[in-house]
MIRO-161691 format. One record per residue (C-alpha): residue in three letters; x, y, z. Coordinates in steps of 0.2 Angstrom, whole numbers, padded with zeros to 4 digits, always signed. Last residue first. Layout:
! MIRO-161691
ALAXYZ ...
***
This chain:
! MIRO-161691
ALA+0624+0479+0535 GLN+0608+0469+0532 PRO+0598+0465+0548 GLU+0600+0447+0555 LEU+0584+0436+0556 ARG+0586+0421+0568 LEU+0579+0404+0563 LEU+0573+0389+0573 ARG+0570+0375+0560 GLY+0558+0361+0557 ASP+0563+0345+0549 ALA+0545+0338+0549 GLU+0540+0356+0545 ASP+0532+0371+0554 THR+0546+0384+0553 LEU+0550+0393+0569 LEU+0555+0411+0568 TYR+0566+0423+0578 LEU+0567+0442+0577 LEU+0581+0452+0584 GLY+0581+0464+0599 ASP+0594+0454+0609 PRO+0580+0449+0622 GLY+0572+0440+0607 GLN+0557+0446+0597 ARG+0546+0431+0592 VAL+0537+0424+0577 ASP+0529+0407+0576 ARG+0523+0395+0563 VAL+0531+0400+0547 ARG+0528+0387+0534 GLU+0544+0384+0524 GLY+0549+0389+0507 LEU+0560+0404+0513 ASP+0560+0412+0495 PRO+0548+0426+0499 LEU+0557+0430+0515 LEU+0548+0447+0518 ARG+0531+0453+0512 GLU+0527+0471+0516 GLU+0510+0477+0522 ARG+0504+0495+0524 VAL+0494+0507+0534 VAL+0488+0496+0549 ARG+0480+0508+0561 GLU+0481+0508+0580 GLY+0495+0521+0580 ASP+0501+0522+0562 LEU+0507+0504+0559 GLU+0518+0495+0546 LEU+0513+0477+0545 ARG+0527+0465+0540 ALA+0522+0449+0533 LEU+0534+0434+0534 MET+0534+0420+0521 ARG+0528+0402+0518 PHE+0513+0407+0507 LYS+0501+0396+0517 LEU+0509+0396+0534 SER+0511+0414+0535 GLY+0520+0423+0549 VAL+0515+0440+0556 PHE+0526+0454+0561 LEU+0520+0471+0568 SER+0530+0486+0565 GLY+0536+0499+0578 ARG+0554+0498+0573 TRP+0555+0491+0556 ALA+0567+0504+0547 PRO+0579+0504+0562 TYR+0581+0485+0562 ARG+0592+0482+0577 ASP+0584+0497+0586 GLY+0572+0488+0597 THR+0553+0487+0597 CYS+0547+0475+0584 PHE+0530+0468+0588 ALA+0527+0449+0587 MET+0514+0438+0580 GLY+0513+0419+0576 SER+0502+0411+0563 PRO+0493+0418+0548 ALA+0485+0407+0535 ILE+0488+0419+0520 SER+0470+0420+0515 PRO+0466+0428+0499 THR+0459+0440+0505 TRP+0469+0446+0521 GLN+0461+0458+0533 TRP+0468+0473+0543 LEU+0462+0482+0558 PRO+0447+0470+0559 PRO+0429+0477+0563 THR+0421+0476+0580 VAL+0403+0470+0577 ASP+0388+0479+0584 ALA+0386+0490+0569 ARG+0388+0477+0556 GLU+0400+0475+0542 THR+0407+0461+0531 GLY+0391+0453+0525 GLU+0376+0442+0532 GLY+0384+0425+0536 ILE+0396+0416+0524 LYS+0395+0419+0505 ALA+0398+0404+0494 GLY+0416+0401+0487 THR+0410+0384+0483 VAL+0426+0374+0487 TYR+0428+0382+0505 GLU+0415+0394+0510 ARG+0419+0413+0510 GLY+0429+0425+0522 TYR+0426+0443+0524 THR+0416+0440+0539 VAL+0401+0445+0549 VAL+0389+0431+0554 PRO+0403+0418+0557 TRP+0412+0426+0566 GLY+0408+0443+0570 TYR+0422+0450+0582 ASN+0410+0453+0596 ALA+0417+0464+0610 GLY+0416+0461+0629 ALA+0433+0467+0633 ARG+0442+0474+0617 GLU+0456+0466+0608 LEU+0463+0475+0593 ASN+0461+0463+0578 VAL+0471+0457+0563 GLU+0460+0446+0552 ASP+0461+0432+0539 GLY+0446+0435+0528 GLY+0449+0423+0514 GLN+0443+0406+0511 PRO+0441+0402+0529 GLY+0447+0416+0540 HIS+0462+0412+0552 GLU+0464+0424+0567 HIS+0475+0438+0572 THR+0477+0446+0589 TRP+0482+0462+0597 LEU+0481+0464+0616 ARG+0483+0481+0623 GLY+0499+0486+0633 THR+0499+0503+0625 ALA+0517+0506+0621 PRO+0523+0488+0618 HIS+0507+0482+0610 LEU+0504+0465+0618 ALA+0505+0450+0607 ALA+0493+0436+0600 GLY+0493+0425+0585 GLN+0484+0408+0582 VAL+0466+0414+0584 ASN+0454+0401+0575 ARG+0437+0408+0572 HIS+0432+0422+0584 GLY+0415+0429+0588 TYR+0419+0431+0606 SER+0428+0442+0619 GLN+0434+0441+0637 ILE+0425+0425+0642 GLU+0431+0418+0659 PRO+0414+0421+0666 LEU+0404+0409+0655 ALA+0388+0417+0651 GLY+0371+0411+0656 PRO+0366+0426+0666 LYS+0379+0441+0664 ASP+0388+0445+0680 VAL+0405+0440+0675 PHE+0403+0444+0657 PRO+0415+0458+0655 ASN+0429+0452+0666 ASP+0431+0463+0681 PRO+0431+0450+0694 PRO+0446+0441+0687 VAL+0442+0422+0685 SER+0452+0409+0694 GLY+0465+0399+0684 ASP+0480+0401+0696 ALA+0488+0413+0684 ARG+0472+0423+0683 ILE+0460+0421+0669 ARG+0455+0430+0653 VAL+0446+0420+0638 ILE+0447+0423+0620 LYS+0432+0414+0611 GLY+0428+0404+0596 LEU+0421+0390+0607 HIS+0422+0393+0625 ASN+0403+0390+0629 ASP+0388+0398+0636 LEU+0392+0415+0628 THR+0384+0412+0610 GLN+0392+0419+0594 ALA+0406+0407+0593 ARG+0393+0393+0594 ASP+0389+0395+0575 ARG+0407+0389+0571 GLN+0405+0372+0579 THR+0412+0360+0565 PHE+0428+0370+0565 ARG+0434+0368+0583 ASP+0429+0387+0586 GLY+0447+0391+0591 LEU+0453+0398+0607 THR+0465+0412+0613 VAL+0470+0412+0631 PHE+0474+0429+0639 LEU+0482+0428+0656 THR+0481+0441+0670 GLY+0497+0448+0677 ASP+0491+0466+0677 ARG+0503+0469+0662 ALA+0494+0456+0652 PHE+0501+0439+0650 VAL+0499+0431+0633 LEU+0495+0413+0629 ARG+0491+0408+0611 SER+0480+0394+0605 GLY+0469+0390+0594 PHE+0461+0373+0594 HIS+0454+0374+0577 ASN+0454+0357+0569 GLY+0456+0339+0575 GLY+0439+0331+0577 SER+0427+0328+0591 VAL+0422+0342+0603 ALA+0425+0346+0621 PRO+0413+0359+0628 ARG+0420+0369+0637 GLN+0438+0373+0635 ALA+0450+0368+0650 PHE+0459+0380+0662 ILE+0471+0378+0676 THR+0477+0360+0673 ARG+0491+0355+0683 ALA+0510+0351+0680 ASP+0519+0347+0697 ARG+0536+0347+0689 LEU+0543+0351+0672 ALA+0560+0345+0667 PRO+0578+0350+0663 ALA+0591+0336+0663 ALA+0608+0343+0668 GLY+0599+0356+0678 ASP+0583+0367+0678 VAL+0566+0363+0685 PHE+0552+0373+0677 GLU+0537+0373+0688 ALA+0520+0369+0680 ARG+0504+0377+0674 ALA+0493+0369+0662 VAL+0481+0376+0649 ALA+0468+0366+0639 THR+0461+0366+0622 ARG+0448+0352+0619 ALA+0446+0334+0613 GLY+0433+0321+0610 ASP+0419+0317+0622 ASP+0429+0305+0633 THR+0443+0318+0633 ARG+0459+0321+0624 GLU+0468+0337+0628 ALA+0475+0349+0614 TYR+0488+0360+0622 SER+0492+0377+0630 LEU+0507+0377+0641 PHE+0512+0389+0656 VAL+0529+0389+0665 SER+0531+0395+0683 ARG+0549+0396+0690 ASP+0542+0404+0706 SER+0554+0418+0709 ALA+0561+0423+0692 PHE+0546+0416+0684 ALA+0535+0429+0692 PRO+0526+0434+0676 GLY+0524+0416+0671 LEU+0534+0410+0656 ALA+0524+0406+0641 VAL+0522+0390+0630 ASP+0510+0388+0615 LEU+0504+0372+0606 LEU+0507+0354+0611 GLY+0495+0344+0600 GLY+0480+0347+0589 GLN+0480+0354+0571 GLY+0476+0336+0565 ARG+0479+0324+0579 ALA+0491+0325+0593 PHE+0480+0325+0608 VAL+0493+0329+0622 GLN+0499+0321+0638 PRO+0505+0334+0650 VAL+0524+0338+0651 GLY+0533+0331+0666 ALA+0549+0326+0658 LEU+0557+0337+0646 PRO+0561+0330+0628 ALA+0580+0328+0626 SER+0589+0345+0624 THR+0594+0354+0609 ARG+0611+0362+0605 GLY+0608+0377+0594 ASP+0621+0389+0600 PRO+0609+0399+0610 GLU+0604+0383+0618 VAL+0587+0375+0614 VAL+0577+0368+0629 ARG+0564+0355+0623 LEU+0545+0352+0625 PRO+0539+0336+0616 GLY+0521+0333+0612 ARG+0517+0330+0594 ARG+0516+0349+0591 GLU+0534+0352+0596 THR+0536+0366+0609 VAL+0552+0376+0611 LEU+0559+0383+0627 MET+0573+0395+0623 ARG+0590+0399+0631 GLY+0595+0417+0633 ASP+0598+0417+0652 PRO+0581+0424+0656 LEU+0572+0410+0647 PHE+0565+0414+0630 ALA+0548+0407+0625 LEU+0545+0397+0609 SER+0530+0390+0599 TRP+0524+0377+0587 PRO+0539+0366+0581 HIS+0534+0353+0568 ASP+0547+0340+0573 LEU+0563+0350+0576 GLY+0578+0344+0566 ARG+0586+0361+0565 ALA+0593+0374+0576 ILE+0600+0392+0576 VAL+0599+0394+0557 THR+0604+0412+0552 ILE+0593+0421+0539 ARG+0599+0438+0532 PRO+0586+0451+0531 GLN+0578+0457+0515 PRO+0582+0476+0512 ALA+0567+0488+0515 GLN+0554+0490+0501 ALA+0548+0507+0497 GLY+0529+0511+0498 ALA+0513+0505+0491 SER+0512+0486+0485 ARG+0501+0480+0499 ALA+0487+0492+0497 ALA+0486+0488+0478 LEU+0486+0470+0482 ALA+0471+0471+0494 VAL+0461+0482+0482 ALA+0464+0470+0468 ALA+0459+0455+0478 GLY+0443+0463+0483 ALA+0439+0467+0465 ALA+0443+0449+0459 PRO+0431+0441+0471 ILE+0439+0425+0478 ALA+0434+0410+0468 ARG+0451+0409+0458 LEU+0459+0408+0475 LEU+0450+0392+0480 ALA+0455+0383+0464 ARG+0473+0387+0467 ARG+0471+0381+0484 VAL+0464+0365+0478 PRO+0478+0362+0466 ASP+0491+0366+0480 PRO+0484+0353+0492 ARG+0474+0359+0507 GLN+0481+0361+0524 SER+0482+0380+0525 SER+0464+0381+0517 PRO+0456+0373+0532 PRO+0450+0355+0530 THR+0433+0350+0524 PRO+0424+0340+0537 GLN+0427+0321+0537 ARG+0413+0310+0530 MET+0408+0296+0542 
***
């Protein structure tokens, strides 16, 4: 059976170059002009905290400054502030580690101090293929940290064959509900526009997996009640705005059309009928255009695609020139994008770490106010960005 064409972030460099040539020149010129405006801040220094991680995907800070780090093939580890790395924790659910699937995001529960709850998103094998699932477990500390009593609180419907577009980020809202970002599984993109499935959706659940009664489609016949928004492709970045508490996300486009979006309950984000992206290889138009009255437009879009992953707001004073900025990692161009904001508008992009040479999979702000990165490599690294003196 012929396999589907892989996403651009996984294509070999010659094919990527061919795809970039197919992007409309006018759109690329406008994008580059917007990104070149304004003064450039000094590049940060990079401090290596840990290395030797196997395609790390996500990290979460424990209250004492240690970090939980997921590796895509399935291990969850504790990394000390000095870089010492634990053995894989026992009690992690078995994952479907194929293509883009595996162990994905990790988040501490809002009541972690009292209940020690940890949440994981991961690709789960099923009789019908695979799906994105979320598990809740108890973190047991000690000489050999572990998870205990892991149980599934959410599973994407339906399961789909193949190994692409699982999402998935976990973000707790201020009211304690949990946002889960999901992909369209690549071969099922048209189903991102229908509400009888979880493909290409963001869902909102309680910490026990139940459905909040104020979800936008709870009373809509034929709609799955967990759905918060729809029309997404593959959402791999999500973070709460520090001032407003609103969820910001970003998602992969195909050939172009990566998007930064402001999440709105019940909104349609367009994929695949309204998009800036184009078909792989041919560059053919997808859908009916880039705008439609009933579709929420992106706050920012990248054409050519940067293959975004990870997202964090900078809130502290450790980088005075960057306070209030949004940071997004790039898998494709192996750099870090800084988006300068004016309220809910993105006004400028600055590209940092152009010589990093590694795929940036996650971006987090630590409790010390500094930015931390994970690089998606077989010899992956945990990095800390130090402001220049």
